[in-house]
C-alpha positions in Angstrom: 59.3 -47.6 126.4 61.0 -51.0 126.3 58.2 -53.3 127.3 60.5 -56.3 127.6 62.1 -54.8 130.6 60.1 -56.6 133.4 59.8 -53.8 135.9 56.4 -52.5 137.1 57.1 -48.8 136.6 57.6 -49.4 132.8 54.0 -50.5 132.3 51.9 -47.5 133.2 51.2 -46.7 129.6 49.9 -50.3 129.0 47.9 -50.2 132.2 46.2 -46.9 131.0 45.4 -48.6 127.7 43.7 -51.6 129.4 41.8 -49.3 131.8 40.6 -47.3 128.8 39.3 -50.6 127.3 37.5 -51.3 130.6 35.9 -47.9 130.4 34.7 -48.5 126.8 33.2 -51.9 127.8 31.5 -50.7 131.0 30.4 -47.5 129.4 28.8 -49.5 126.5 26.8 -51.5 129.0 25.6 -48.4 130.9 24.5 -46.7 127.7 21.9 -49.5 127.2 20.2 -48.5 130.4 20.6 -44.7 130.4 17.8 -42.3 129.5 19.1 -38.9 128.3 16.1 -36.9 129.4 16.0 -34.3 132.2 13.1 -36.0 133.9 14.2 -39.6 133.4 18.0 -39.6 133.6 18.4 -39.9 137.3 15.5 -42.3 137.5 17.3 -44.6 135.1 20.4 -44.5 137.3 18.4 -45.2 140.5 16.7 -48.1 138.6 20.1 -49.8 138.4 20.7 -49.6 142.2 17.1 -50.7 143.1 16.6 -53.4 140.5 19.9 -54.3 138.7 22.6 -54.7 141.3 25.1 -56.1 138.8 24.7 -53.2 136.4 25.0 -50.8 139.3 28.3 -52.4 140.2 29.4 -51.9 136.6 28.5 -48.2 136.9 30.6 -47.8 140.0 33.4 -49.8 138.3 33.2 -47.3 135.5 33.5 -44.4 138.0 36.4 -45.8 140.0 38.3 -46.9 136.8 38.3 -43.3 135.7 40.3 -42.4 138.8 42.8 -45.1 138.2 43.0 -44.3 134.5 44.0 -40.7 135.2 46.5 -41.8 137.8 48.1 -44.3 135.4 48.2 -41.6 132.6 50.0 -39.2 135.0 52.4 -41.8 136.2 53.2 -42.7 132.6 53.9 -39.1 131.9 56.2 -38.8 134.9 58.2 -41.9 133.7 58.5 -40.5 130.2 59.5 -37.1 131.5 62.2 -38.4 133.8 63.7 -40.7 131.2 63.7 -37.7 128.7 61.8 -39.8 126.0 60.8 -36.5 124.4 64.4 -36.0 123.2 64.2 -38.9 120.7 63.3 -37.8 117.2 60.5 -40.3 116.8 59.1 -39.7 120.3 58.3 -36.0 119.9 55.1 -36.8 118.1 54.3 -39.4 120.7 54.9 -36.9 123.5 52.6 -34.3 121.9 49.8 -36.7 121.3 50.2 -38.0 124.9 49.9 -34.5 126.3 46.9 -33.7 124.0 45.2 -36.9 125.1 44.7 -35.5 128.6 42.1 -33.0 127.2 39.6 -35.6 126.0 40.2 -37.5 129.3 39.1 -34.4 131.2 36.2 -34.1 128.8 35.1 -37.7 129.6 35.3 -36.8 133.2 33.2 -33.7 132.9 30.5 -35.1 130.8 30.4 -38.3 132.8 29.8 -36.3 136.0 26.9 -34.4 134.4 25.1 -37.4 132.7 23.6 -39.0 135.9 21.8 -35.7 136.5 21.8 -36.0 140.2 22.3 -32.7 142.0 26.1 -32.7 141.7 25.7 -33.4 138.0 23.5 -30.4 137.7 25.9 -28.3 139.8 28.8 -29.2 137.5 26.7 -28.3 134.5 26.2 -24.8 135.9 29.9 -24.5 136.9 31.5 -25.4 133.5 30.2 -22.3 131.7 31.4 -20.1 134.6 34.9 -21.5 134.2 34.9 -21.2 130.4 33.8 -17.6 130.8 37.2 -16.8 132.2 38.9 -17.5 128.9 40.1 -14.2 127.3 38.2 -12.8 124.3 36.1 -15.9 123.4 35.2 -17.0 126.9 31.8 -15.1 127.3 30.6 -16.2 123.9 31.6 -19.9 124.4 30.1 -19.8 127.9 26.7 -18.6 126.6 26.8 -21.1 123.8 27.3 -23.9 126.3 24.4 -22.7 128.4 22.0 -22.2 125.4 22.8 -25.6 123.8 23.0 -27.8 126.8 20.9 -30.9 126.8 21.6 -34.4 128.1 21.2 -35.8 124.6 24.1 -33.6 123.3 26.2 -34.3 126.4 25.7 -38.1 125.8 26.7 -37.7 122.2 29.9 -35.9 123.2 30.6 -38.5 125.8 30.1 -41.7 123.7 30.8 -40.4 120.2 32.9 -37.2 119.8 35.4 -37.7 122.7 35.9 -41.4 121.8 36.6 -40.4 118.2 39.2 -37.8 119.2 40.8 -40.3 121.7 40.9 -43.0 119.0 42.8 -40.8 116.6 45.3 -39.7 119.3 45.7 -43.3 120.5 46.3 -44.4 116.9 49.2 -42.0 116.6 50.5 -42.4 120.2 50.1 -46.2 120.7 48.6 -48.4 118.1 50.8 -47.4 115.2 53.9 -48.4 117.1 52.4 -51.5 118.9 51.1 -53.0 115.6 54.7 -53.0 114.3 55.9 -55.3 117.1 55.9 -59.1 116.9 52.6 -60.2 118.3 51.0 -56.8 117.8 48.3 -55.5 120.0 47.3 -59.0 121.3 50.8 -59.6 122.8 51.0 -56.1 124.1 47.8 -56.6 126.1 48.9 -60.0 127.3 52.2 -58.6 128.5 50.5 -55.8 130.4 47.6 -57.8 131.9 49.5 -59.2 134.9 50.5 -55.6 135.9 46.9 -54.4 135.5 45.2 -57.2 137.5 45.9 -55.7 140.9 44.4 -52.4 139.7 41.3 -54.2 138.4 40.9 -56.0 141.7 41.1 -52.7 143.6 38.6 -51.1 141.3 36.2 -54.1 141.7 36.5 -54.0 145.5 36.0 -50.2 145.7 33.0 -50.4 143.4 31.4 -52.9 145.8 32.5 -51.2 149.1 32.0 -47.6 148.1 29.1 -47.3 145.6 27.5 -44.0 144.8 24.6 -43.2 147.2 21.7 -43.3 144.6 18.9 -44.8 146.6 17.4 -41.7 148.1 15.0 -41.0 149.7 15.0 -44.6 151.1 18.7 -44.4 151.9 20.0 -40.9 152.3 23.7 -40.2 152.7 25.2 -37.8 155.3 25.8 -34.2 154.1 29.6 -34.5 154.3 29.9 -38.1 152.9 32.7 -38.5 150.5 35.3 -36.3 152.4 38.8 -37.8 152.1 37.7 -40.4 149.6 39.7 -40.0 146.4 37.6 -39.6 143.3 38.2 -38.7 139.7 36.3 -35.4 140.4 39.4 -34.1 142.2 41.1 -33.7 138.8 38.4 -31.2 137.8 37.9 -29.5 141.2 41.6 -28.5 141.4 40.9 -26.0 138.6 38.1 -24.5 140.7 39.7 -24.4 144.1 41.4 -21.0 143.5 37.9 -19.4 143.5 37.6 -20.5 147.2 40.5 -18.3 148.2 40.8 -15.6 145.6 38.6 -13.3 143.6 38.9 -11.5 140.3 42.2 -11.9 138.3 44.1 -13.8 141.0 41.5 -16.6 141.0 41.6 -16.7 137.2 45.4 -16.7 137.3 45.7 -19.8 139.4 42.6 -21.5 138.0 43.1 -20.9 134.3 46.1 -19.0 133.1 48.8 -20.9 135.0 47.4 -24.4 134.1 46.9 -23.3 130.5 50.5 -22.0 130.1 51.9 -25.1 131.8 50.0 -27.3 129.4 51.3 -25.4 126.4 54.9 -25.5 127.7 54.7 -29.3 128.3 53.2 -29.9 124.9 55.7 -27.9 122.8 59.0 -27.6 124.7 60.5 -30.8 123.2 60.4 -29.2 119.8 62.9 -26.5 121.0 65.4 -29.0 122.4 68.2 -30.8 120.6 67.1 -34.1 119.2 69.1 -37.2 120.2 71.1 -38.8 117.5 71.2 -42.6 116.9 74.5 -42.7 118.8 73.0 -41.0 121.7 70.1 -43.4 121.8 72.4 -46.4 121.6 74.5 -45.1 124.6 73.6 -46.6 128.0 70.8 -44.6 129.7 72.2 -42.3 132.4 69.8 -43.8 134.8 71.5 -47.2 134.3 74.9 -45.8 135.2 74.6 -43.0 137.6 77.4 -40.4 137.6 79.9 -41.5 140.3 81.2 -38.0 141.1 80.1 -35.2 143.4 79.1 -35.0 147.0 75.8 -36.8 146.5 77.5 -39.7 144.8 80.0 -40.0 147.6 77.3 -39.9 150.3 75.3 -42.6 148.4 78.4 -44.8 147.7 77.9 -47.0 150.8 74.3 -47.6 149.9 75.2 -48.5 146.3 77.8 -51.0 147.5 75.3 -52.6 149.9 72.5 -52.9 147.3 74.6 -53.5 144.3 74.7 -51.4 141.1 71.5 -52.9 139.5 69.3 -52.7 142.6 70.6 -49.3 143.5 69.7 -48.0 140.1 66.2 -49.4 140.2 65.8 -48.0 143.7 66.9 -44.5 142.6 64.4 -44.7 139.7 61.5 -45.7 141.9 62.3 -43.0 144.4 62.6 -40.3 141.6 59.2 -41.3 140.2 57.6 -41.5 143.7 58.9 -38.1 144.7 57.6 -36.4 141.5 54.3 -38.2 141.9 54.0 -37.1 145.5 54.7 -33.5 144.4 51.8 -33.7 141.9 49.3 -35.7 143.9 50.1 -34.1 147.3 48.6 -30.7 146.3 45.7 -32.5 144.6 44.8 -34.2 147.8 45.5 -31.2 150.0 43.0 -28.9 148.1 40.4 -31.5 147.3 40.1 -33.9 150.2 37.4 -31.9 151.9 35.1 -32.2 148.9 31.9 -34.2 150.0 31.5 -35.8 146.6 28.8 -38.3 147.9 26.8 -36.0 150.2 24.7 -34.0 147.7 21.7 -36.3 148.0 21.4 -35.7 151.7 19.7 -32.4 151.1 18.7 -32.5 147.5 16.2 -35.4 147.5 12.4 -35.7 147.4 11.9 -35.8 151.1 13.6 -32.4 151.4 11.5 -30.8 148.7 14.2 -30.6 146.0 13.7 -33.4 143.5 16.8 -35.0 142.1 16.6 -35.4 138.4 14.6 -32.3 137.9 16.3 -28.9 137.2 15.3 -26.0 139.5 13.0 -23.2 138.1 16.1 -21.0 137.5 17.9 -23.7 135.5 20.4 -22.0 133.2 18.9 -18.6 134.0 21.6 -16.3 135.4 19.3 -13.3 135.5 16.7 -14.8 137.9 19.5 -16.5 139.9 22.7 -14.4 139.7 24.5 -16.8 142.1 24.8 -19.3 139.3 27.5 -17.2 137.7 29.3 -16.5 141.0 32.2 -19.0 141.0 33.0 -18.2 144.6 29.5 -19.2 145.7 29.3 -22.2 143.4 32.6 -23.7 144.5 32.0 -22.7 148.2 28.7 -24.6 148.3 30.3 -27.6 146.7 33.0 -27.8 149.4 31.1 -26.5 152.4 27.4 -27.1 151.7 26.4 -26.7 155.4 28.1 -23.3 155.6 27.5 -21.7 152.2 24.0 -22.2 150.8 
């Protein structure tokens, strides 16, 4: 990506890097106040909202930044895909590490959802082994391992040590090695991208203030369906579970696991089966810079091109292409996840209702006493429709 080209859609990779830095800084602050104990974790989160308003705002900033980070990463992927960056010899490794980096990002999201240990955190903790159980051959063993070994201490270590270490290695190959070779190094890279990141940081700060997590129960109790239609980072995890709402057996696993897994593998390795661009090809003007002026489509667009001018027309086509692909990706994500009441769990699961948040139920991790815990259809159904399925 040629950073010197001053156009906003070239900067999603840099925006993602800066948002990742924001996550590291805000997460480090939150770690100082978090107690990784089943009886104390949620209390430590509530303490922030009741006594330390500024730190509570940092917590919500951390939560909203995760959403913008995932969006920036996906937009960066779309730009790279449409520009066929994966055809360059040196970019194939960058492409592979970029695709692989999506896995620890999902890991951050999962562990981050569980750590607060409010009811939705507990619910996700029970849902993760169910999903892993669908993996062929090794799934049941891995699922049981996750159930047997789960503690908040281990989850915290994964969230703040193991996943950051994996991300740092991948970032070193994907970004730092190349950036450090440029004049000005990482410092200039951050300065160049900061103006493009500021609007996102402003939006994150405002959203963290206007839409905080409802964590002041039982004094302030949210409505049961609170959170519907409000985009959250949880959507990127829930989309893998949604098929269990509509299908059972193999069909649910097909759409929830097999198809995403195959698509991930194809995206990761397909550049290695394509012809690599030569130096001459790289030096040639990019096709996007000089659209082919033949065919019916080109003739129909000719008046628009003349009216806008070649340069503005090219940029407009590029923005439209990225926007259409982004809409094709985010549209289904919204369509299947927008009814998720991600902020309403505390309306029923709070001390005044008899279910204490922060304390696991008697059947915690016990799928013999409570067989519904291993029923993906019930678990996902209760998440989306808590007033109907319970």
